[in-house]
N, C-alpha and C positions, 0 to 999 in steps of 0.2 A: 504494500500500500504506500509506503514511504517513497519507494522508487517511482511509482506511478505519479505521485504528486510532484516529484522532482522533474520528471519528464514533461508533464503538462505545463508546469510553470517555467520551464527552460533553465532551471538551476542545475548545477553540476554537483558531484559528490566532492565536497570540500570540507574544511574544518567546521564551518557552521552547520552543514548538513549532518556530519558525523556527530557533532555535539547534540543536535536535536534528536538524532536517533538514540543516542545514549541516554538522554533525558527521558525520552518516551519509554525505553526499555526499563529504566529505573522506576518510572511511574507505575508500569504494569506490575513489577515486582513488589513495590510498596503497597499497591492496592490489594494484591494477592495476600500479602502478609497480614494486612488489617482484617481481611475476611477470614483467613485461616485461624488467626488468633481468637476471633470471636466464635468460630465454630468449635475450636478446642475448649473454650470456656463453657459453651453449652453442653458439650459432651461430658466434661468434668462434673457438671451439675446433674447428670443423669439422663440426658436426652439421647435418643438413638442418633447415629450419624446422619441419617436422612433428615430427621426432624431438626437436628442441630444446624445442618446446612441451610435448610429453608428459613428457620427463624433468624439465624445469625446474618444471613445475607439480607433479609428484610430489614434488619436493624441498622445496617451500616451502608446500604446502597446509596443513600443520599449524600453521606459524608464522602464516600469514595468518588462519586460523580462530581461533587463540589470541588474537591481538591484537584481532580484531573482538569476540570474546566478552568480553574484558577491558573494552573500551570500553562494551559493553552493560551489563556488571555494574556499572560505575562510574556510568553515567548513567541507567540504568533507574529507580533510586529517585527521581530528580528528577521523573519523570513522575507518580509517586504524590503528591509534594509539590504539583505544579502542579494535579493533579486535586483534591486536598483543598482548595485555595484557591478553586476554582470552586464548591464546595459551600457555602462560608461566606456 
């Protein structure tokens, strides 16, 4: 998906692109850790793994999406700066 975006916008694989990819991968890992920690907490309290996954995900989905959107809002303008430099 990231390489499709780079191709459509005309960007190349450079330091900014690789930085964005590493931030995106880090966000996926961070979001997964938040969900897994909450699932583990539910399992320790006696829920079945299936119930724990459902309840835990329902509890944290908004926080996970909010943090991801915040990162996107902060770093998306950098893609426009990088794109502007390629045109010069």
